C-alpha positions as CSV (number, residue, x, y, z in Angstrom):
1,X,-144.8,-33.0,30.3
2,X,-148.3,-32.6,30.7
3,X,-150.0,-28.7,30.1
4,X,-152.9,-27.8,31.4
5,X,-154.5,-24.3,31.6
6,X,-156.7,-22.9,34.6
7,X,-158.0,-19.7,32.4
8,X,-158.2,-19.3,28.5
9,X,-154.6,-17.4,29.0
10,X,-152.8,-19.0,31.4
11,X,-151.4,-22.8,31.6
12,X,-149.4,-24.5,34.0
13,X,-146.3,-26.8,32.7
14,X,-146.0,-30.5,35.3
15,X,-144.5,-33.0,35.0
16,X,-146.8,-36.3,35.4
17,X,-144.9,-39.7,34.2
18,X,-146.6,-41.7,31.8
19,X,-147.0,-45.6,31.7
20,X,-145.3,-48.2,30.1
21,X,-148.6,-50.3,29.2
22,X,-146.5,-53.6,28.5
23,X,-144.3,-53.0,31.6
24,X,-147.6,-52.1,33.7
25,X,-149.2,-55.3,32.7
26,X,-146.2,-57.7,33.4
27,X,-145.9,-55.9,36.7
28,X,-149.5,-55.3,38.4
29,X,-152.8,-55.7,37.2
30,X,-155.1,-52.9,35.8
31,X,-157.1,-52.8,39.3
32,X,-154.0,-51.3,41.2
33,X,-153.8,-48.5,38.3
34,X,-156.0,-45.7,39.7
35,X,-154.2,-46.0,43.3
36,X,-150.9,-45.5,41.4
37,X,-152.4,-42.4,39.4
38,X,-154.4,-41.1,42.4
39,X,-150.9,-41.0,44.2
40,X,-150.0,-39.0,41.3
41,X,-152.1,-36.6,41.3
42,X,-151.7,-35.7,45.2
43,X,-148.3,-34.8,44.3
44,X,-148.8,-31.1,42.4
45,X,-151.9,-30.5,45.0
46,X,-149.3,-31.2,48.0
47,X,-146.1,-28.7,46.4
48,X,-148.3,-26.0,45.2
49,X,-147.9,-27.2,41.7
50,X,-151.6,-27.0,41.5
51,X,-152.8,-24.0,43.7
52,X,-155.8,-23.7,45.5
53,X,-159.0,-23.2,43.3
54,X,-157.3,-24.8,40.4
55,X,-158.8,-26.6,37.6
56,X,-156.9,-29.9,36.8
57,X,-157.0,-31.8,33.5
58,X,-160.3,-33.0,32.1
59,X,-160.8,-37.0,32.7
60,X,-160.4,-37.8,29.1
61,X,-157.0,-35.9,29.0
62,X,-155.6,-37.3,32.1
63,X,-157.3,-40.5,30.1
64,X,-155.2,-39.9,27.5
65,X,-152.1,-39.0,29.0
66,X,-151.8,-42.2,31.2
67,X,-153.1,-44.3,28.2
68,X,-155.9,-45.9,30.6
69,X,-159.6,-46.2,30.3
70,X,-161.9,-42.9,31.5
71,X,-162.9,-45.1,34.0
72,X,-159.6,-45.7,35.8
73,X,-159.3,-41.9,36.0
74,X,-162.6,-41.0,37.4
75,X,-161.7,-43.6,40.1
76,X,-159.1,-41.8,40.9
77,X,-160.3,-38.5,41.0
78,X,-163.5,-39.9,43.4
79,X,-160.7,-41.0,46.0
80,X,-159.2,-37.0,45.9
81,X,-163.0,-36.1,46.3
82,X,-163.3,-38.1,49.1
83,X,-160.1,-37.3,50.7
84,X,-161.0,-33.4,49.9
85,X,-158.0,-32.9,47.8
86,X,-160.3,-32.3,45.0
87,X,-164.4,-30.7,44.8
88,X,-166.1,-31.1,41.4
89,X,-168.6,-28.6,40.0
90,X,-171.3,-29.7,37.9
91,X,-170.5,-28.2,34.3
92,X,-167.5,-26.7,35.1
93,X,-165.2,-29.5,36.1
94,X,-162.7,-30.4,38.9
95,X,-160.6,-28.1,41.3
96,X,-158.3,-28.2,44.3
97,X,-160.0,-27.5,47.3
98,X,-158.7,-24.1,48.8
99,X,-158.1,-22.1,51.7
100,X,-154.8,-22.4,54.2
101,X,-154.5,-24.7,57.0
102,X,-156.8,-23.9,59.9
103,X,-154.8,-22.4,63.0
104,X,-156.3,-24.3,65.8
105,X,-156.1,-22.7,69.3
106,X,-156.0,-24.9,72.3
107,X,-156.4,-22.3,75.0
108,X,-159.2,-20.6,73.3
109,X,-162.8,-21.7,74.8
110,X,-164.7,-22.1,71.4
111,X,-161.4,-23.6,69.8
112,X,-163.1,-25.1,66.7
113,X,-165.3,-22.8,66.0
114,X,-162.9,-19.7,66.7
115,X,-160.3,-21.5,64.2
116,X,-163.1,-22.3,61.5
117,X,-164.7,-18.7,61.6
118,X,-161.5,-17.1,61.7
119,X,-160.9,-18.1,57.7
120,X,-164.4,-17.3,56.9
121,X,-165.9,-20.8,57.0
122,X,-168.8,-22.2,59.1
123,X,-168.2,-24.6,61.8
124,X,-170.2,-27.7,62.5
125,X,-170.4,-30.5,65.2
126,X,-172.1,-33.4,64.5
127,X,-173.3,-36.0,67.3
128,X,-172.4,-39.7,65.8
129,X,-172.6,-41.2,69.6
130,X,-173.6,-41.5,73.1
131,X,-172.6,-43.7,75.5
132,X,-172.6,-44.1,79.6
133,X,-169.3,-45.6,80.8
134,X,-167.2,-45.8,84.1
135,X,-164.5,-43.3,84.5
136,X,-161.6,-45.1,85.1
137,X,-158.2,-43.9,86.8
138,X,-157.2,-41.5,84.7
139,X,-160.9,-39.7,83.9
140,X,-161.3,-40.4,87.6
141,X,-158.2,-38.3,88.2
142,X,-159.0,-35.9,85.7
143,X,-162.7,-35.1,86.5
144,X,-162.0,-35.7,90.5
145,X,-164.5,-38.4,90.8
146,X,-164.4,-42.3,91.8
147,X,-163.2,-44.2,88.9
148,X,-166.4,-46.1,89.2
149,X,-168.4,-43.0,88.8
150,X,-170.6,-42.6,85.8
151,X,-169.7,-40.4,83.0
152,X,-171.7,-39.2,79.8
153,X,-169.2,-39.8,76.4
154,X,-170.4,-37.9,73.3
155,X,-168.3,-38.8,70.4
156,X,-168.8,-35.9,67.6
157,X,-167.4,-35.0,64.2
158,X,-166.0,-31.4,63.5
159,X,-166.8,-29.7,60.1
160,X,-166.1,-26.7,58.8
161,X,-168.1,-25.4,55.7
162,X,-169.4,-29.4,56.0
163,X,-165.9,-30.8,55.2
164,X,-165.0,-33.3,57.8
165,X,-161.8,-31.9,59.7
166,X,-161.6,-33.5,63.1
167,X,-163.5,-36.1,65.3
168,X,-163.9,-34.9,69.5
169,X,-164.9,-37.3,72.3
170,X,-165.9,-35.5,75.3
171,X,-166.4,-36.6,79.1
172,X,-169.0,-34.8,81.2
173,X,-169.8,-36.5,85.0
174,X,-173.2,-38.0,84.8
175,X,-175.0,-36.5,87.8
176,X,-174.0,-32.9,86.6
177,X,-174.8,-33.5,83.1
178,X,-177.7,-35.5,82.6
179,X,-179.3,-35.8,79.0
180,X,-176.1,-34.3,77.7
181,X,-176.7,-35.9,74.5
182,X,-180.2,-34.0,73.9
183,X,-179.0,-30.9,75.0
184,X,-176.3,-31.5,72.2
185,X,-178.3,-32.8,69.6
186,X,-180.9,-29.5,70.2
187,X,-177.6,-26.8,70.2
188,X,-175.0,-28.3,67.7
189,X,-172.8,-26.3,69.5
190,X,-170.6,-27.8,73.0
191,X,-170.9,-24.1,74.0
192,X,-174.2,-23.8,73.9
193,X,-175.1,-27.1,75.3
194,X,-173.2,-26.6,78.6
195,X,-175.6,-23.6,78.8
196,X,-178.2,-26.1,79.6
197,X,-176.7,-27.0,82.9
198,X,-175.6,-23.1,83.7
199,X,-172.1,-23.5,82.4
200,X,-171.4,-20.1,80.8
201,X,-167.8,-20.0,81.0
202,X,-165.1,-22.4,80.9
203,X,-161.4,-22.6,80.3
204,X,-158.8,-25.7,79.6
205,X,-156.8,-25.9,82.4
206,X,-154.6,-28.5,81.6
207,X,-154.0,-29.4,77.7
208,X,-151.3,-32.1,75.8
209,X,-150.5,-32.3,72.3
210,X,-149.6,-35.5,70.3
211,X,-149.7,-36.9,66.8
212,X,-149.8,-40.5,65.7
213,X,-151.6,-42.2,62.7
214,X,-155.2,-42.5,62.0
215,X,-157.7,-45.7,63.1
216,X,-159.3,-47.2,60.6
217,X,-162.6,-45.6,62.1
218,X,-160.8,-42.1,62.0
219,X,-159.8,-42.6,58.4
220,X,-163.6,-43.3,57.3
221,X,-165.5,-40.7,59.3
222,X,-162.7,-38.1,58.5
223,X,-162.4,-39.1,54.7
224,X,-158.3,-39.5,55.1
225,X,-156.1,-42.2,53.7
226,X,-155.4,-45.1,55.6
227,X,-153.1,-44.4,58.4
228,X,-153.0,-40.5,57.4
229,X,-151.2,-38.7,60.5
230,X,-153.3,-36.8,63.0
231,X,-153.4,-34.5,65.6
232,X,-154.1,-35.1,69.4
233,X,-155.6,-32.7,72.0
234,X,-156.3,-33.9,75.4
235,X,-157.8,-31.4,77.5
236,X,-159.4,-31.0,80.9
237,X,-161.8,-28.0,81.6
238,X,-162.9,-26.4,84.1
239,X,-164.9,-23.4,85.7
240,X,-163.1,-20.3,86.6
241,X,-163.0,-21.6,90.3
242,X,-160.9,-24.5,88.9
243,X,-163.5,-27.2,89.1
244,X,-163.4,-29.8,86.3
245,X,-166.0,-29.5,84.1
246,X,-165.3,-32.3,81.5
247,X,-162.4,-33.8,79.9
248,X,-162.1,-34.3,75.8
249,X,-160.1,-35.6,73.1
250,X,-159.8,-33.6,69.8
251,X,-158.4,-35.7,66.9
252,X,-157.6,-33.6,64.0
253,X,-156.6,-33.6,60.2
254,X,-153.1,-33.2,60.0
255,X,-153.4,-31.9,56.5
256,X,-156.2,-29.5,56.8
257,X,-155.4,-27.9,60.7
258,X,-152.3,-27.3,62.3
259,X,-152.1,-26.4,66.2
260,X,-151.1,-23.1,67.1
261,X,-148.4,-23.9,70.3
262,X,-147.5,-20.1,70.6
263,X,-150.9,-19.3,71.4
264,X,-150.6,-22.0,73.9
265,X,-147.7,-20.8,75.5
266,X,-148.9,-17.4,76.3
């Protein structure tokens, strides 16, 4: 049993298993220890035993508890920081990241910005890549254009308080949105970039929801564990008259974002 305190008067007792050093070294090398410790530290975060804002035990305390070198603990903690389970404050310690999961409404025109702002956080969009490619059969059908027609493709990182929460890919008809990448870089907002082309109102007319495991590239950009679950929202957005404007696929970190199905159905 490990007892840790978040204040001078409050403490939390939590079961963290100890290691049998002799047995451990017979079964695995020291290099695997930080992964196992990181996994054990995820448990009290996931089950709420260490709530948002809770100060976790110090490196020295954990090193003594697990009977390992402090460097091993630092490596395990650094992994949890990259995964956004923990955050460090110089001179204060390491804390469990806080806040409820974002409630993503696929029907809202500014769906990512609206769900982030609803919990008092600051939303951001960063352009990771840009390309021009052929639409292909499905995209051509969605945008009512020839499969061989050119589309602009934007690959965007979605953040909340500078922490990655998702990735979005947008496809725009080339003829209508020349230099869309330039407009997006200037505005760092899809809605504001669209205003450069006279689009001030649009709605998500077709939406499909699914889930899968993150690819290596997605895990890297969103600081996820390899093969972590992600949510996918595929949409076609159109003008008030029903004319398609762009198509999109949004990949969301399932640990921090939930899709509001009730809002989608109304």
